C-alpha positions as CSV (number, residue, x, y, z in Angstrom):
1,M,25.1,-21.2,-84.9
2,T,25.8,-24.8,-84.0
3,T,23.6,-27.0,-81.7
4,T,26.4,-26.9,-79.0
5,E,26.4,-23.1,-79.1
6,S,22.7,-23.0,-78.8
7,R,22.7,-25.1,-75.6
8,A,25.4,-23.0,-74.1
9,T,23.5,-19.8,-74.5
10,T,20.3,-21.3,-72.8
11,E,22.0,-22.6,-69.7
12,P,20.6,-20.7,-66.6
13,T,22.9,-18.4,-64.7
14,P,23.8,-19.9,-61.3
15,L,22.0,-18.0,-58.4
16,P,24.1,-16.3,-55.7
17,G,24.7,-18.5,-52.6
18,G,23.6,-15.7,-50.2
19,R,20.3,-14.8,-51.9
20,F,18.2,-15.8,-48.8
21,L,17.9,-13.8,-45.7
22,D,17.8,-15.4,-42.2
23,R,14.3,-15.1,-41.0
24,E,15.4,-14.5,-37.4
25,S,17.7,-11.6,-38.4
26,S,15.0,-10.2,-40.7
27,W,12.5,-10.1,-37.8
28,L,15.2,-8.4,-35.6
29,A,15.6,-5.8,-38.3
30,F,11.8,-5.3,-38.2
31,N,12.0,-4.7,-34.4
32,E,15.0,-2.4,-35.0
33,R,12.6,-0.2,-37.0
34,V,10.4,0.0,-34.0
35,L,13.4,1.1,-31.9
36,E,14.3,3.8,-34.5
37,L,10.9,5.3,-33.9
38,A,11.7,5.6,-30.3
39,E,14.9,7.2,-31.1
40,D,13.4,9.8,-33.5
41,P,13.3,13.2,-31.7
42,A,10.6,14.4,-34.1
43,I,8.1,12.0,-32.5
44,P,6.3,13.1,-29.3
45,L,7.9,12.1,-26.2
46,L,5.3,9.8,-24.7
47,E,4.9,8.1,-28.1
48,R,8.6,7.5,-28.1
49,A,8.2,5.8,-24.6
50,R,5.4,3.7,-26.1
51,F,7.5,2.5,-28.9
52,L,10.2,1.5,-26.3
53,A,7.6,-0.6,-24.6
54,I,6.5,-2.1,-27.9
55,F,10.1,-3.0,-28.8
56,S,10.4,-4.8,-25.4
57,S,7.2,-6.7,-25.9
58,N,8.1,-7.7,-29.4
59,L,11.5,-9.0,-28.1
60,D,9.9,-11.0,-25.4
61,E,7.6,-12.8,-27.8
62,F,10.5,-13.4,-30.2
63,F,12.5,-15.2,-27.5
64,M,9.4,-17.0,-26.2
65,V,8.6,-18.5,-29.6
66,R,11.3,-18.1,-32.2
67,V,14.3,-18.6,-30.1
68,A,12.6,-21.2,-27.9
69,G,11.7,-23.1,-31.1
70,L,15.2,-22.9,-32.4
71,K,16.7,-24.1,-29.0
72,R,14.2,-27.0,-28.9
73,R,15.1,-28.2,-32.4
74,M,18.9,-27.9,-31.5
75,A,18.3,-30.0,-28.3
76,T,16.4,-32.8,-30.1
77,G,18.8,-32.9,-32.9
78,I,16.5,-32.1,-35.7
79,A,17.7,-28.6,-36.5
80,V,18.9,-28.1,-40.1
81,K,20.5,-25.3,-41.9
82,S,18.5,-22.2,-42.4
83,A,17.5,-21.0,-45.8
84,S,20.4,-18.6,-45.6
85,G,22.8,-21.5,-45.3
86,H,23.7,-21.0,-41.6
87,Q,24.0,-23.6,-39.1
88,P,21.5,-23.3,-36.1
89,R,24.3,-22.5,-33.7
90,A,25.5,-19.8,-35.8
91,V,22.1,-18.4,-36.2
92,L,21.6,-18.5,-32.4
93,G,25.0,-16.7,-31.9
94,N,23.9,-14.0,-34.4
95,I,20.7,-13.5,-32.5
96,W,22.6,-12.8,-29.3
97,D,24.9,-10.4,-31.0
98,Q,22.1,-8.5,-32.6
99,T,19.8,-8.5,-29.5
100,R,22.7,-7.2,-27.2
101,K,23.3,-4.2,-29.5
102,L,19.6,-3.4,-29.8
103,V,19.0,-3.6,-26.0
104,D,22.0,-1.4,-25.3
105,R,20.5,1.2,-27.8
106,Q,17.0,0.8,-26.1
107,S,18.6,1.5,-22.7
108,D,20.6,4.5,-24.0
109,C,17.4,5.9,-25.5
110,F,15.4,5.5,-22.3
111,H,18.0,6.9,-19.9
112,H,19.5,9.6,-22.1
113,Q,16.6,10.7,-24.2
114,V,13.3,9.8,-22.8
115,V,14.0,10.3,-19.1
116,A,16.0,13.5,-20.0
117,G,12.9,14.7,-22.0
118,L,10.5,13.9,-19.1
119,L,12.7,15.9,-16.8
120,D,12.5,18.9,-19.2
121,E,8.7,18.6,-18.9
122,G,8.9,18.5,-15.1
123,I,8.5,14.7,-14.6
124,E,11.2,13.0,-12.7
125,I,12.1,9.3,-12.1
126,P,14.5,9.4,-9.2
127,R,16.2,6.4,-7.6
128,W,15.7,5.7,-3.9
129,A,19.0,7.5,-3.0
130,D,17.8,10.7,-4.7
131,L,14.6,11.0,-2.6
132,T,14.1,13.7,0.0
133,I,13.8,12.7,3.6
134,D,9.9,13.5,3.5
135,E,9.6,11.4,0.3
136,A,11.5,8.5,1.8
137,D,9.5,8.5,5.1
138,A,6.2,8.6,3.2
139,T,7.3,5.8,0.8
140,T,8.5,3.7,3.8
141,E,5.1,3.9,5.3
142,L,3.5,2.9,2.0
143,F,5.9,-0.1,1.9
144,R,4.9,-1.2,5.4
145,T,1.2,-0.9,4.8
146,E,0.7,-1.9,1.0
147,I,3.8,-3.6,-0.3
148,F,5.4,-5.6,2.5
149,P,2.2,-7.7,3.0
150,V,2.2,-9.0,-0.7
151,L,5.9,-10.0,-0.7
152,T,7.1,-13.5,-0.4
153,P,10.9,-13.8,0.0
154,L,12.3,-17.2,-0.8
155,A,15.7,-18.3,0.4
156,V,17.7,-21.1,-1.2
157,D,19.3,-23.7,1.1
158,P,19.5,-27.4,1.5
159,A,16.0,-27.5,3.1
160,H,14.6,-25.1,0.4
161,P,15.3,-25.9,-3.3
162,F,15.7,-23.1,-5.9
163,P,12.2,-21.5,-6.3
164,Y,10.3,-21.5,-9.6
165,I,10.8,-18.3,-11.4
166,S,7.8,-17.4,-13.5
167,G,8.3,-16.1,-17.1
168,L,8.8,-12.3,-17.6
169,S,8.5,-11.7,-13.9
170,L,10.7,-9.0,-12.4
171,N,12.7,-10.3,-9.4
172,L,15.3,-9.3,-6.9
173,A,18.3,-11.6,-6.5
174,V,19.5,-11.0,-2.9
175,V,22.6,-12.3,-1.1
176,V,22.3,-12.3,2.7
177,R,24.6,-13.5,5.4
178,N,23.9,-14.8,8.8
179,P,26.1,-12.8,11.2
180,A,26.2,-15.6,13.8
181,S,27.3,-18.4,11.4
182,E,28.7,-16.3,8.6
183,A,26.8,-18.5,6.2
184,E,25.7,-16.7,2.9
185,L,22.4,-17.5,1.3
186,F,20.8,-16.6,-2.0
187,A,17.2,-15.4,-1.8
188,R,14.7,-14.3,-4.4
189,V,12.0,-11.7,-3.9
190,K,9.4,-11.3,-6.7
191,V,8.3,-7.7,-7.5
192,P,4.5,-7.9,-7.3
193,P,2.9,-7.5,-10.7
194,L,-0.3,-6.3,-9.1
195,L,1.4,-3.0,-7.9
196,P,2.3,-0.1,-10.1
197,R,5.9,-0.3,-11.5
198,F,6.4,3.3,-10.5
199,L,5.2,4.8,-7.2
200,Q,4.4,8.5,-6.9
201,V,6.5,10.0,-4.1
202,S,5.5,13.6,-4.7
203,P,3.8,15.6,-7.5
204,N,5.5,14.5,-10.8
205,R,8.1,12.4,-9.1
206,F,7.9,8.6,-9.5
207,V,10.3,6.0,-8.0
208,P,10.7,2.4,-9.3
209,L,8.9,-0.2,-7.2
210,E,12.0,-2.4,-7.2
211,D,14.1,0.4,-5.6
212,V,11.6,0.7,-2.8
213,I,11.7,-3.1,-2.1
214,A,15.5,-3.1,-2.2
215,A,15.7,-0.3,0.3
216,H,13.6,-2.3,2.8
217,L,15.2,-5.7,2.4
218,H,16.2,-5.6,6.0
219,D,12.5,-5.8,6.8
220,L,12.1,-8.9,4.7
221,F,15.2,-10.6,6.2
222,P,15.4,-9.4,9.9
223,G,18.7,-10.1,11.7
224,M,20.5,-10.8,8.4
225,D,23.2,-8.8,6.7
226,I,22.2,-7.8,3.2
227,L,25.3,-8.2,1.0
228,Q,24.0,-7.8,-2.6
229,H,20.8,-7.3,-4.5
230,H,20.2,-7.1,-8.2
231,T,17.1,-7.2,-10.5
232,F,16.8,-10.1,-12.9
233,R,14.2,-11.5,-15.3
234,V,13.7,-14.8,-16.9
235,T,12.0,-15.5,-20.3
236,R,10.6,-19.0,-20.8
237,N,9.7,-21.2,-23.7
238,E,6.0,-20.5,-24.4
239,D,5.8,-21.9,-27.9
240,V,2.7,-24.1,-28.3
241,E,3.2,-27.6,-30.0
242,V,0.0,-29.3,-30.9
243,E,0.0,-32.1,-33.5
244,E,-3.6,-31.8,-34.8
245,D,-3.4,-35.1,-36.7
246,D,-2.2,-37.0,-33.6
247,A,-4.3,-35.4,-31.0
248,E,-7.4,-37.5,-30.2
249,N,-9.1,-34.4,-28.5
250,L,-7.7,-31.1,-29.8
251,L,-9.2,-29.1,-26.8
252,D,-7.6,-31.4,-24.3
253,A,-4.2,-31.1,-26.1
254,L,-4.4,-27.4,-26.1
255,E,-5.2,-27.3,-22.4
256,R,-2.3,-29.4,-21.7
257,E,0.0,-27.3,-23.8
258,L,-1.3,-24.0,-22.2
259,T,-0.5,-25.5,-18.7
260,R,3.0,-26.7,-19.8
261,R,3.8,-23.1,-21.1
262,R,4.0,-21.8,-17.5
263,F,6.8,-24.3,-16.7
264,G,8.6,-24.2,-20.0
265,P,12.4,-24.2,-19.9
266,P,14.2,-20.8,-19.7
267,V,15.5,-19.4,-23.0
268,R,16.9,-15.9,-21.8
269,L,18.1,-14.5,-18.5
270,E,18.4,-10.6,-18.2
271,V,20.4,-9.3,-15.2
272,E,21.2,-5.9,-13.9
273,D,24.6,-4.7,-15.1
274,T,25.7,-4.2,-11.4
275,I,25.7,-8.0,-10.8
276,R,29.2,-9.7,-10.6
277,P,29.9,-13.4,-10.8
278,G,31.3,-15.2,-7.8
279,P,30.7,-18.1,-5.4
280,A,27.4,-16.6,-4.2
281,H,26.0,-16.7,-7.8
282,A,27.3,-20.1,-8.8
């Protein structure tokens, strides 16, 4: 064997270009496994509901940290290709595509499997329109005594700027019209987190709190016509950035960062599928 032939046989084989996985896609694949547990009919029903809640909590944290960090790097111009070779914008686009599919599966699992399974066990989650007259009357009294006092509706007009929307809070987007001037206004009503998300209206029947608030918007906006109302939710950047080497006082730096987290820029907006684009939502 010649020297040239010896060198040729020892040259390393080139590694495939797509040998690395994108870490964001890998994480979403992990959360998909959590969703698969919720979709598994062999798992007890309440455990499946718990896995749905874990899936949502995981996804919230993913957007608050991973997606927020990616968007921040893109905004500052320091984002580079991922180990998988994808540009940051392509990674972000892939995240949106994957999460939409996963959230659609989660919604289908909840409505067509978990809620249906609860119904088979005698537990119902009706919407406001499905309540009996007695249930609606009792819930209206509950609204006036316990829910109405803790609501703070905020309208948006030239004298009132758009209100701050806290991260992960559930809200109602409301479009009202002044019957005298025909002027339309956007308003926001925050669903109080201190109240139970589902209110018991009769034995084994629970109505969503946002449905009760939406049914009584005329009490919050007296004299106004209620044109539209939709639930929505904002996820904010809650990633903590502290440079230990540059911080003179690490404790002070952490306190500033934790304060800043409450007012981080939004990274995700979730809206009810009944919402429709138009001048009132511009």
